[in-house]
N, CA, C and O atoms as CSV, one atom per row, in Angstrom:
chain,resi,resn,atom,element,x,y,z
A,1,MET,N,N,-10.179,28.550,44.249
A,1,MET,CA,C,-10.505,27.277,43.634
A,1,MET,C,C,-11.223,26.332,44.599
A,1,MET,O,O,-12.238,25.733,44.246
A,2,ILE,N,N,-10.697,26.203,45.804
A,2,ILE,CA,C,-11.308,25.283,46.762
A,2,ILE,C,C,-12.704,25.772,47.136
A,2,ILE,O,O,-13.615,24.964,47.317
A,3,ASP,N,N,-12.878,27.077,47.252
A,3,ASP,CA,C,-14.209,27.613,47.569
A,3,ASP,C,C,-15.215,27.300,46.463
A,3,ASP,O,O,-16.403,27.134,46.741
A,4,GLN,N,N,-14.760,27.218,45.225
A,4,GLN,CA,C,-15.654,26.848,44.125
A,4,GLN,C,C,-16.095,25.394,44.247
A,4,GLN,O,O,-17.243,25.065,43.950
A,5,VAL,N,N,-15.186,24.521,44.683
A,5,VAL,CA,C,-15.556,23.125,44.913
A,5,VAL,C,C,-16.547,23.051,46.070
A,5,VAL,O,O,-17.533,22.317,45.995
A,6,ASP,N,N,-16.291,23.816,47.154
A,6,ASP,CA,C,-17.241,23.864,48.275
A,6,ASP,C,C,-18.645,24.194,47.775
A,6,ASP,O,O,-19.608,23.494,48.089
A,7,GLN,N,N,-18.749,25.263,46.997
A,7,GLN,CA,C,-20.063,25.706,46.532
A,7,GLN,C,C,-20.700,24.691,45.584
A,7,GLN,O,O,-21.915,24.496,45.618
A,8,ALA,N,N,-19.899,24.048,44.745
A,8,ALA,CA,C,-20.439,23.012,43.851
A,8,ALA,C,C,-20.984,21.837,44.664
A,8,ALA,O,O,-22.028,21.280,44.324
A,9,LEU,N,N,-20.285,21.459,45.731
A,9,LEU,CA,C,-20.766,20.374,46.589
A,9,LEU,C,C,-22.048,20.761,47.318
A,9,LEU,O,O,-22.958,19.944,47.455
A,10,VAL,N,N,-22.119,21.996,47.782
A,10,VAL,CA,C,-23.333,22.466,48.449
A,10,VAL,C,C,-24.515,22.395,47.476
A,10,VAL,O,O,-25.586,21.905,47.837
A,11,ARG,N,N,-24.326,22.879,46.250
A,11,ARG,CA,C,-25.408,22.812,45.252
A,11,ARG,C,C,-25.791,21.369,44.952
A,11,ARG,O,O,-26.975,21.064,44.805
A,12,TRP,N,N,-24.807,20.479,44.860
A,12,TRP,CA,C,-25.064,19.065,44.578
A,12,TRP,C,C,-25.936,18.461,45.679
A,12,TRP,O,O,-26.916,17.772,45.394
A,13,VAL,N,N,-25.573,18.723,46.942
A,13,VAL,CA,C,-26.366,18.206,48.064
A,13,VAL,C,C,-27.775,18.790,48.022
A,13,VAL,O,O,-28.749,18.064,48.223
A,14,GLN,N,N,-27.894,20.080,47.764
A,14,GLN,CA,C,-29.211,20.720,47.744
A,14,GLN,C,C,-30.097,20.190,46.611
A,14,GLN,O,O,-31.322,20.216,46.723
A,15,ASN,N,N,-29.493,19.717,45.536
A,15,ASN,CA,C,-30.275,19.099,44.464
A,15,ASN,C,C,-30.813,17.740,44.876
A,15,ASN,O,O,-31.865,17.320,44.397
A,16,ILE,N,N,-30.105,17.049,45.758
A,16,ILE,CA,C,-30.517,15.708,46.186
A,16,ILE,C,C,-31.444,15.784,47.399
A,16,ILE,O,O,-32.489,15.135,47.428
A,17,LEU,N,N,-31.062,16.570,48.386
A,17,LEU,CA,C,-31.840,16.725,49.619
A,17,LEU,C,C,-32.321,18.169,49.691
A,17,LEU,O,O,-31.712,18.996,50.371
A,18,THR,N,N,-33.386,18.467,49.010
A,18,THR,CA,C,-33.814,19.845,48.773
A,18,THR,C,C,-34.164,20.638,50.028
A,18,THR,O,O,-34.032,21.862,50.026
A,19,ASP,N,N,-34.600,19.987,51.087
A,19,ASP,CA,C,-35.025,20.718,52.291
A,19,ASP,C,C,-33.988,20.719,53.404
A,19,ASP,O,O,-34.296,21.109,54.531
A,20,SER,N,N,-32.784,20.297,53.115
A,20,SER,CA,C,-31.779,20.159,54.166
A,20,SER,C,C,-30.818,21.345,54.195
A,20,SER,O,O,-30.445,21.897,53.160
A,21,LYS,N,N,-30.430,21.716,55.411
A,21,LYS,CA,C,-29.388,22.710,55.621
A,21,LYS,C,C,-28.051,22.062,55.253
A,21,LYS,O,O,-27.860,20.865,55.467
A,22,VAL,N,N,-27.132,22.849,54.701
A,22,VAL,CA,C,-25.798,22.340,54.386
A,22,VAL,C,C,-24.780,23.210,55.099
A,22,VAL,O,O,-24.826,24.437,55.009
A,23,SER,N,N,-23.856,22.565,55.810
A,23,SER,CA,C,-22.834,23.262,56.580
A,23,SER,C,C,-21.452,22.821,56.128
A,23,SER,O,O,-21.234,21.649,55.819
A,24,LEU,N,N,-20.519,23.765,56.090
A,24,LEU,CA,C,-19.125,23.459,55.755
A,24,LEU,C,C,-18.243,23.423,57.000
A,24,LEU,O,O,-17.018,23.366,56.888
A,25,THR,N,N,-18.845,23.456,58.169
A,25,THR,CA,C,-18.101,23.467,59.425
A,25,THR,C,C,-17.859,22.039,59.915
A,25,THR,O,O,-18.481,21.100,59.417
A,26,PRO,N,N,-16.957,21.868,60.888
A,26,PRO,CA,C,-16.759,20.522,61.450
A,26,PRO,C,C,-18.057,19.997,62.055
A,26,PRO,O,O,-18.916,20.784,62.453
A,27,PRO,N,N,-18.207,18.673,62.126
A,27,PRO,CA,C,-19.438,18.090,62.683
A,27,PRO,C,C,-19.704,18.593,64.100
A,27,PRO,O,O,-18.794,18.705,64.921
A,28,GLN,N,N,-20.959,18.889,64.362
A,28,GLN,CA,C,-21.399,19.341,65.683
A,28,GLN,C,C,-22.231,18.228,66.303
A,28,GLN,O,O,-22.993,17.580,65.584
A,29,PRO,N,N,-22.121,17.978,67.600
A,29,PRO,CA,C,-22.813,16.851,68.215
A,29,PRO,C,C,-24.336,16.953,68.249
A,29,PRO,O,O,-25.010,15.925,68.173
A,30,SER,N,N,-24.899,18.146,68.359
A,30,SER,CA,C,-26.356,18.213,68.505
A,30,SER,C,C,-26.947,19.347,67.677
A,30,SER,O,O,-27.473,20.316,68.224
A,31,GLU,N,N,-26.859,19.223,66.382
A,31,GLU,CA,C,-27.473,20.205,65.487
A,31,GLU,C,C,-28.989,20.051,65.527
A,31,GLU,O,O,-29.494,18.931,65.600
A,32,ALA,N,N,-29.708,21.145,65.481
A,32,ALA,CA,C,-31.169,21.099,65.444
A,32,ALA,C,C,-31.645,20.943,64.003
A,32,ALA,O,O,-30.948,21.333,63.066
A,33,GLY,N,N,-32.813,20.383,63.834
A,33,GLY,CA,C,-33.382,20.217,62.500
A,33,GLY,C,C,-32.714,19.076,61.756
A,33,GLY,O,O,-32.366,18.048,62.336
A,34,GLU,N,N,-32.543,19.281,60.455
A,34,GLU,CA,C,-31.865,18.266,59.648
A,34,GLU,C,C,-30.904,18.934,58.686
A,34,GLU,O,O,-31.122,20.065,58.252
A,35,GLY,N,N,-29.846,18.226,58.362
A,35,GLY,CA,C,-28.875,18.805,57.451
A,35,GLY,C,C,-27.746,17.871,57.123
A,35,GLY,O,O,-27.708,16.709,57.528
A,36,VAL,N,N,-26.816,18.439,56.361
A,36,VAL,CA,C,-25.651,17.708,55.866
A,36,VAL,C,C,-24.420,18.536,56.182
A,36,VAL,O,O,-24.399,19.746,55.956
A,37,GLY,N,N,-23.398,17.881,56.705
A,37,GLY,CA,C,-22.121,18.525,56.937
A,37,GLY,C,C,-21.136,18.107,55.858
A,37,GLY,O,O,-20.985,16.920,55.570
A,38,LEU,N,N,-20.467,19.090,55.263
A,38,LEU,CA,C,-19.409,18.844,54.275
A,38,LEU,C,C,-18.155,19.520,54.802
A,38,LEU,O,O,-17.943,20.713,54.582
A,39,PHE,N,N,-17.334,18.760,55.494
A,39,PHE,CA,C,-16.154,19.327,56.138
A,39,PHE,C,C,-14.906,18.931,55.355
A,39,PHE,O,O,-14.612,17.747,55.191
A,40,LEU,N,N,-14.174,19.942,54.872
A,40,LEU,CA,C,-12.918,19.688,54.161
A,40,LEU,C,C,-11.894,19.237,55.183
A,40,LEU,O,O,-11.371,20.045,55.950
A,41,MET,N,N,-11.606,17.931,55.192
A,41,MET,CA,C,-10.753,17.402,56.247
A,41,MET,C,C,-9.341,17.079,55.789
A,41,MET,O,O,-8.472,16.820,56.621
A,42,ASP,N,N,-9.093,17.090,54.478
A,42,ASP,CA,C,-7.770,16.691,54.027
A,42,ASP,C,C,-7.541,17.194,52.611
A,42,ASP,O,O,-8.460,17.232,51.793
A,43,THR,N,N,-6.309,17.577,52.337
A,43,THR,CA,C,-5.883,17.883,50.982
A,43,THR,C,C,-4.634,17.068,50.696
A,43,THR,O,O,-3.746,16.960,51.541
A,44,VAL,N,N,-4.572,16.502,49.513
A,44,VAL,CA,C,-3.449,15.655,49.140
A,44,VAL,C,C,-2.929,16.112,47.787
A,44,VAL,O,O,-3.693,16.246,46.831
A,45,LEU,N,N,-1.627,16.350,47.712
A,45,LEU,CA,C,-1.015,16.705,46.441
A,45,LEU,C,C,-1.056,15.487,45.529
A,45,LEU,O,O,-0.591,14.411,45.904
A,46,THR,N,N,-1.609,15.654,44.340
A,46,THR,CA,C,-1.681,14.570,43.371
A,46,THR,C,C,-0.414,14.631,42.520
A,46,THR,O,O,-0.143,15.656,41.894
A,47,PRO,N,N,0.367,13.548,42.487
A,47,PRO,CA,C,1.621,13.588,41.723
A,47,PRO,C,C,1.350,13.839,40.240
A,47,PRO,O,O,0.455,13.228,39.656
A,48,PRO,N,N,2.128,14.739,39.636
A,48,PRO,CA,C,1.943,15.007,38.208
A,48,PRO,C,C,2.481,13.865,37.347
A,48,PRO,O,O,3.364,13.113,37.759
A,49,ALA,N,N,1.931,13.759,36.161
A,49,ALA,CA,C,2.437,12.769,35.203
A,49,ALA,C,C,3.816,13.210,34.726
A,49,ALA,O,O,4.114,14.403,34.672
A,50,ARG,N,N,4.630,12.260,34.391
A,50,ARG,CA,C,5.968,12.579,33.889
A,50,ARG,C,C,5.864,13.050,32.446
A,50,ARG,O,O,5.022,12.573,31.684
A,51,GLY,N,N,6.709,13.969,32.089
A,51,GLY,CA,C,6.719,14.464,30.724
A,51,GLY,C,C,7.707,15.603,30.604
A,51,GLY,O,O,8.362,15.978,31.577
A,52,THR,N,N,7.809,16.151,29.406
A,52,THR,CA,C,8.768,17.232,29.185
A,52,THR,C,C,8.204,18.579,29.612
A,52,THR,O,O,8.966,19.472,29.981
A,53,LYS,N,N,6.890,18.743,29.568
A,53,LYS,CA,C,6.275,19.992,29.995
A,53,LYS,C,C,5.624,19.779,31.364
A,53,LYS,O,O,4.968,18.763,31.595
A,54,ARG,N,N,5.806,20.718,32.244
A,54,ARG,CA,C,5.236,20.606,33.582
A,54,ARG,C,C,3.711,20.747,33.492
A,54,ARG,O,O,3.202,21.759,33.010
A,55,PRO,N,N,2.989,19.719,33.963
A,55,PRO,CA,C,1.519,19.793,33.926
A,55,PRO,C,C,1.005,20.699,35.045
A,55,PRO,O,O,1.751,21.023,35.969
A,56,PRO,N,N,-0.265,21.108,34.966
A,56,PRO,CA,C,-0.835,21.914,36.054
A,56,PRO,C,C,-0.769,21.148,37.376
A,56,PRO,O,O,-0.872,19.921,37.403
A,57,LEU,N,N,-0.596,21.885,38.459
A,57,LEU,CA,C,-0.601,21.264,39.777
A,57,LEU,C,C,-1.996,20.745,40.086
A,57,LEU,O,O,-2.991,21.360,39.701
A,58,GLN,N,N,-2.071,19.610,40.782
A,58,GLN,CA,C,-3.354,19.024,41.145
A,58,GLN,C,C,-3.352,18.666,42.620
A,58,GLN,O,O,-2.343,18.223,43.169
A,59,ILE,N,N,-4.507,18.866,43.254
A,59,ILE,CA,C,-4.694,18.412,44.624
A,59,ILE,C,C,-6.008,17.652,44.702
A,59,ILE,O,O,-6.951,17.922,43.958
A,60,THR,N,N,-6.047,16.701,45.616
A,60,THR,CA,C,-7.276,15.978,45.904
A,60,THR,C,C,-7.841,16.530,47.200
A,60,THR,O,O,-7.131,16.648,48.198
A,61,LEU,N,N,-9.118,16.865,47.179
A,61,LEU,CA,C,-9.808,17.372,48.362
A,61,LEU,C,C,-10.643,16.247,48.940
A,61,LEU,O,O,-11.425,15.623,48.223
A,62,ARG,N,N,-10.487,15.982,50.224
A,62,ARG,CA,C,-11.266,14.942,50.896
A,62,ARG,C,C,-12.215,15.604,51.882
A,62,ARG,O,O,-11.802,16.337,52.782
A,63,TYR,N,N,-13.479,15.329,51.690
A,63,TYR,CA,C,-14.531,15.902,52.531
A,63,TYR,C,C,-15.133,14.829,53.411
A,63,TYR,O,O,-15.417,13.719,52.960
A,64,LEU,N,N,-15.322,15.172,54.664
A,64,LEU,CA,C,-16.074,14.344,55.591
A,64,LEU,C,C,-17.538,14.724,55.410
A,64,LEU,O,O,-17.893,15.896,55.533
A,65,VAL,N,N,-18.389,13.749,55.119
A,65,VAL,CA,C,-19.808,14.007,54.901
A,65,VAL,C,C,-20.596,13.375,56.037
A,65,VAL,O,O,-20.501,12.170,56.272
A,66,THR,N,N,-21.372,14.186,56.737
A,66,THR,CA,C,-22.207,13.700,57.831
A,66,THR,C,C,-23.638,14.179,57.612
A,66,THR,O,O,-23.879,15.147,56.891
A,67,THR,N,N,-24.572,13.494,58.240
A,67,THR,CA,C,-25.973,13.923,58.194
A,67,THR,C,C,-26.526,13.948,59.611
A,67,THR,O,O,-26.066,13.208,60.481
A,68,TRP,N,N,-27.520,14.807,59.835
A,68,TRP,CA,C,-28.214,14.825,61.114
A,68,TRP,C,C,-29.697,15.101,60.855
A,68,TRP,O,O,-30.066,15.751,59.877
A,69,ALA,N,N,-30.513,14.599,61.739
A,69,ALA,CA,C,-31.961,14.791,61.650
A,69,ALA,C,C,-32.575,14.517,63.009
A,69,ALA,O,O,-31.880,14.119,63.944
A,70,GLU,N,N,-33.883,14.729,63.119
A,70,GLU,CA,C,-34.591,14.501,64.377
A,70,GLU,C,C,-34.559,13.033,64.794
A,70,GLU,O,O,-34.612,12.727,65.986
A,71,SER,N,N,-34.471,12.120,63.818
A,71,SER,CA,C,-34.387,10.694,64.152
A,71,SER,C,C,-33.187,10.088,63.431
A,71,SER,O,O,-32.831,10.531,62.339
A,72,PRO,N,N,-32.565,9.081,64.032
A,72,PRO,CA,C,-31.441,8.413,63.372
A,72,PRO,C,C,-31.848,7.799,62.032
A,72,PRO,O,O,-31.058,7.782,61.089
A,73,GLU,N,N,-33.077,7.298,61.951
A,73,GLU,CA,C,-33.536,6.679,60.703
A,73,GLU,C,C,-33.550,7.687,59.555
A,73,GLU,O,O,-33.156,7.369,58.433
A,74,LYS,N,N,-34.007,8.900,59.847
A,74,LYS,CA,C,-34.042,9.925,58.799
A,74,LYS,C,C,-32.621,10.337,58.410
A,74,LYS,O,O,-32.331,10.513,57.227
A,75,ALA,N,N,-31.743,10.490,59.390
A,75,ALA,CA,C,-30.350,10.841,59.090
A,75,ALA,C,C,-29.702,9.751,58.234
A,75,ALA,O,O,-28.948,10.050,57.308
A,76,HIS,N,N,-29.995,8.501,58.545
A,76,HIS,CA,C,-29.436,7.389,57.765
A,76,HIS,C,C,-30.001,7.369,56.350
A,76,HIS,O,O,-29.276,7.088,55.395
A,77,ARG,N,N,-31.303,7.667,56.207
A,77,ARG,CA,C,-31.908,7.722,54.871
A,77,ARG,C,C,-31.240,8.814,54.039
A,77,ARG,O,O,-30.914,8.601,52.871
A,78,MET,N,N,-31.038,9.981,54.643
A,78,MET,CA,C,-30.383,11.092,53.947
A,78,MET,C,C,-28.972,10.699,53.533
A,78,MET,O,O,-28.543,10.953,52.407
A,79,PHE,N,N,-28.265,10.080,54.458
A,79,PHE,CA,C,-26.899,9.646,54.191
A,79,PHE,C,C,-26.868,8.652,53.037
A,79,PHE,O,O,-26.010,8.741,52.158
A,80,GLY,N,N,-27.806,7.703,53.039
A,80,GLY,CA,C,-27.884,6.717,51.962
A,80,GLY,C,C,-28.156,7.350,50.614
A,80,GLY,O,O,-27.570,6.947,49.609
A,81,GLU,N,N,-29.041,8.341,50.580
A,81,GLU,CA,C,-29.325,9.023,49.316
A,81,GLU,C,C,-28.074,9.699,48.761
A,81,GLU,O,O,-27.794,9.617,47.565
A,82,LEU,N,N,-27.325,10.368,49.640
A,82,LEU,CA,C,-26.085,11.009,49.200
A,82,LEU,C,C,-25.047,9.984,48.753
A,82,LEU,O,O,-24.373,10.164,47.739
A,83,LEU,N,N,-24.933,8.916,49.522
A,83,LEU,CA,C,-23.954,7.881,49.208
A,83,LEU,C,C,-24.207,7.280,47.828
A,83,LEU,O,O,-23.288,7.189,47.014
A,84,PHE,N,N,-25.442,6.872,47.561
A,84,PHE,CA,C,-25.731,6.248,46.275
A,84,PHE,C,C,-25.641,7.242,45.124
A,84,PHE,O,O,-25.236,6.871,44.022
A,85,ALA,N,N,-26.008,8.488,45.359
A,85,ALA,CA,C,-25.854,9.514,44.321
A,85,ALA,C,C,-24.371,9.724,43.997
A,85,ALA,O,O,-24.006,9.886,42.833
A,86,ALA,N,N,-23.524,9.721,45.022
A,86,ALA,CA,C,-22.083,9.886,44.800
A,86,ALA,C,C,-21.501,8.678,44.071
A,86,ALA,O,O,-20.656,8.829,43.189
A,87,LEU,N,N,-21.954,7.479,44.438
A,87,LEU,CA,C,-21.457,6.275,43.770
A,87,LEU,C,C,-21.841,6.251,42.295
A,87,LEU,O,O,-21.104,5.716,41.467
A,88,GLU,N,N,-22.997,6.832,41.965
A,88,GLU,CA,C,-23.442,6.860,40.576
A,88,GLU,C,C,-22.764,7.967,39.770
A,88,GLU,O,O,-22.839,7.969,38.541
A,89,SER,N,N,-22.114,8.892,40.436
A,89,SER,CA,C,-21.499,10.036,39.772
A,89,SER,C,C,-20.037,9.761,39.441
A,89,SER,O,O,-19.310,9.185,40.250
A,90,SER,N,N,-19.615,10.170,38.265
A,90,SER,CA,C,-18.202,10.024,37.895
A,90,SER,C,C,-17.345,11.141,38.495
A,90,SER,O,O,-16.120,11.103,38.389
A,91,GLU,N,N,-17.978,12.132,39.121
A,91,GLU,CA,C,-17.244,13.254,39.702
A,91,GLU,C,C,-16.610,12.941,41.047
A,91,GLU,O,O,-15.736,13.677,41.503
A,92,PHE,N,N,-17.041,11.852,41.692
A,92,PHE,CA,C,-16.588,11.551,43.043
A,92,PHE,C,C,-15.874,10.218,43.130
A,92,PHE,O,O,-16.170,9.281,42.387
A,93,GLU,N,N,-14.929,10.153,44.053
A,93,GLU,CA,C,-14.368,8.889,44.517
A,93,GLU,C,C,-14.894,8.744,45.939
A,93,GLU,O,O,-14.745,9.654,46.755
A,94,VAL,N,N,-15.503,7.617,46.233
A,94,VAL,CA,C,-16.094,7.421,47.551
A,94,VAL,C,C,-15.220,6.474,48.356
A,94,VAL,O,O,-14.921,5.364,47.917
A,95,GLU,N,N,-14.816,6.921,49.534
A,95,GLU,CA,C,-14.059,6.094,50.471
A,95,GLU,C,C,-14.947,5.850,51.676
A,95,GLU,O,O,-15.470,6.794,52.268
A,96,SER,N,N,-15.116,4.604,52.036
A,96,SER,CA,C,-16.020,4.322,53.147
A,96,SER,C,C,-15.313,3.962,54.444
A,96,SER,O,O,-15.979,3.719,55.450
A,97,LYS,N,N,-14.000,3.922,54.453
A,97,LYS,CA,C,-13.282,3.604,55.689
A,97,LYS,C,C,-12.875,4.895,56.376
A,97,LYS,O,O,-12.047,5.643,55.857
A,98,PRO,N,N,-13.454,5.164,57.545
A,98,PRO,CA,C,-13.134,6.417,58.225
A,98,PRO,C,C,-11.766,6.366,58.910
A,98,PRO,O,O,-11.332,5.311,59.372
A,99,PRO,N,N,-11.101,7.507,58.967
A,99,PRO,CA,C,-9.863,7.569,59.744
A,99,PRO,C,C,-10.164,7.304,61.213
A,99,PRO,O,O,-11.274,7.557,61.681
A,100,ASP,N,N,-9.195,6.806,61.922
A,100,ASP,CA,C,-9.376,6.458,63.329
A,100,ASP,C,C,-9.868,7.625,64.175
A,100,ASP,O,O,-10.628,7.430,65.124
A,101,VAL,N,N,-9.436,8.840,63.836
A,101,VAL,CA,C,-9.848,9.982,64.646
A,101,VAL,C,C,-11.360,10.179,64.576
A,101,VAL,O,O,-11.967,10.570,65.573
A,102,TRP,N,N,-11.983,9.919,63.428
A,102,TRP,CA,C,-13.429,10.094,63.318
A,102,TRP,C,C,-14.169,8.930,63.951
A,102,TRP,O,O,-15.276,9.101,64.463
A,103,LYS,N,N,-13.568,7.746,63.921
A,103,LYS,CA,C,-14.170,6.606,64.608
A,103,LYS,C,C,-14.296,6.913,66.097
A,103,LYS,O,O,-15.281,6.545,66.736
A,104,ALA,N,N,-13.293,7.586,66.635
A,104,ALA,CA,C,-13.290,7.899,68.059
A,104,ALA,C,C,-14.468,8.805,68.431
A,104,ALA,O,O,-14.964,8.741,69.555
A,105,PHE,N,N,-14.918,9.649,67.494
A,105,PHE,CA,C,-16.055,10.518,67.751
A,105,PHE,C,C,-17.382,9.817,67.520
A,105,PHE,O,O,-18.435,10.360,67.856
A,106,GLY,N,N,-17.349,8.619,66.952
A,106,GLY,CA,C,-18.585,7.890,66.685
A,106,GLY,C,C,-19.433,8.539,65.614
A,106,GLY,O,O,-20.659,8.440,65.653
A,107,VAL,N,N,-18.797,9.205,64.651
A,107,VAL,CA,C,-19.513,9.913,63.593
A,107,VAL,C,C,-19.696,8.988,62.399
A,107,VAL,O,O,-18.746,8.356,61.939
A,108,CYS,N,N,-20.926,8.914,61.902
A,108,CYS,CA,C,-21.209,8.167,60.682
A,108,CYS,C,C,-20.718,9.018,59.520
A,108,CYS,O,O,-21.130,10.171,59.389
A,109,LEU,N,N,-19.865,8.489,58.693
A,109,LEU,CA,C,-19.270,9.328,57.670
A,109,LEU,C,C,-18.923,8.580,56.408
A,109,LEU,O,O,-18.904,7.350,56.348
A,110,ILE,N,N,-18.654,9.371,55.423
A,110,ILE,CA,C,-18.069,8.894,54.182
A,110,ILE,C,C,-17.197,10.025,53.666
A,110,ILE,O,O,-17.502,11.197,53.887
A,111,ARG,N,N,-16.134,9.687,52.990
A,111,ARG,CA,C,-15.288,10.731,52.427
A,111,ARG,C,C,-15.542,10.795,50.931
A,111,ARG,O,O,-15.512,9.772,50.247
A,112,PHE,N,N,-15.791,11.996,50.422
A,112,PHE,CA,C,-15.881,12.228,48.990
A,112,PHE,C,C,-14.565,12.866,48.587
A,112,PHE,O,O,-14.068,13.757,49.275
A,113,GLN,N,N,-14.014,12.430,47.507
A,113,GLN,CA,C,-12.786,13.022,47.009
A,113,GLN,C,C,-13.059,13.723,45.693
A,113,GLN,O,O,-13.751,13.191,44.825
A,114,ARG,N,N,-12.517,14.908,45.555
A,114,ARG,CA,C,-12.565,15.641,44.295
A,114,ARG,C,C,-11.147,16.056,43.987
A,114,ARG,O,O,-10.437,16.522,44.878
A,115,THR,N,N,-10.718,15.901,42.762
A,115,THR,CA,C,-9.396,16.340,42.353
A,115,THR,C,C,-9.552,17.590,41.508
A,115,THR,O,O,-10.336,17.618,40.560
A,116,ILE,N,N,-8.802,18.622,41.858
A,116,ILE,CA,C,-8.829,19.859,41.075
A,116,ILE,C,C,-7.414,20.165,40.629
A,116,ILE,O,O,-6.442,19.711,41.233
A,117,GLN,N,N,-7.316,20.935,39.570
A,117,GLN,CA,C,-5.986,21.323,39.120
A,117,GLN,C,C,-5.935,22.824,38.949
A,117,GLN,O,O,-6.946,23.478,38.696
A,118,SER,N,N,-4.746,23.347,39.091
A,118,SER,CA,C,-4.580,24.787,38.936
A,118,SER,C,C,-4.710,25.124,37.457
A,118,SER,O,O,-4.475,24.285,36.588
A,119,SER,N,N,-5.085,26.354,37.194
A,119,SER,CA,C,-5.176,26.805,35.812
A,119,SER,C,C,-3.909,27.524,35.401
A,119,SER,O,O,-3.840,28.109,34.321
A,120,VAL,N,N,-2.912,27.480,36.262
A,120,VAL,CA,C,-1.659,28.174,35.996
A,120,VAL,C,C,-0.790,27.301,35.093
A,120,VAL,O,O,-0.538,26.134,35.394
A,121,ASP,N,N,-0.340,27.880,33.986
A,121,ASP,CA,C,0.597,27.187,33.101
A,121,ASP,C,C,1.958,27.811,33.348
A,121,ASP,O,O,2.180,28.982,33.040
A,122,TYR,N,N,2.862,27.027,33.903
A,122,TYR,CA,C,4.153,27.557,34.272
A,122,TYR,C,C,5.083,27.740,33.079
A,122,TYR,O,O,6.081,28.454,33.173
A,123,GLY,N,N,4.760,27.098,31.958
A,123,GLY,CA,C,5.511,27.284,30.726
A,123,GLY,C,C,6.975,26.905,30.827
A,123,GLY,O,O,7.792,27.433,30.073
A,124,CYS,N,N,7.332,26.017,31.725
A,124,CYS,CA,C,8.730,25.621,31.838
A,124,CYS,C,C,8.878,24.158,31.469
A,124,CYS,O,O,7.927,23.382,31.558
A,125,GLN,N,N,10.044,23.803,31.067
A,125,GLN,CA,C,10.347,22.437,30.676
A,125,GLN,C,C,10.968,21.699,31.852
A,125,GLN,O,O,11.698,22.292,32.647
A,126,ARG,N,N,10.679,20.403,31.962
A,126,ARG,CA,C,11.353,19.566,32.972
A,126,ARG,C,C,12.744,19.237,32.460
A,126,ARG,O,O,12.957,19.054,31.262
A,127,MET,N,N,13.663,19.166,33.370
A,127,MET,CA,C,15.029,18.773,33.000
A,127,MET,C,C,15.202,17.292,33.118
A,127,MET,O,O,16.286,16.774,32.848
């Protein structure tokens, strides 16, 4: 399931920034060329709604999104295009406050959140 979200995000980025490389690895300090990093940095269990039937399990995936290019201006332009595309999309929740650990690296970032749910129906009742 998570790999399907990875691939959907890669396709989404490639539709917006058609000539950019997309990486799912942690940010690297000196990548050559230009590209976008989509690093899965956090998973959060989404609490299920209360009810008599157990709902599918849900998790929120938080991705660190970075850009790199030959010039900072181009990297910032790429980042802005992704940011505004994500803000216009109902598929994403955009968080702009980076965790302290990423601030320490001086990485320009934004977190995209996607919530997915399992397709498993446990068929049990809550007590």
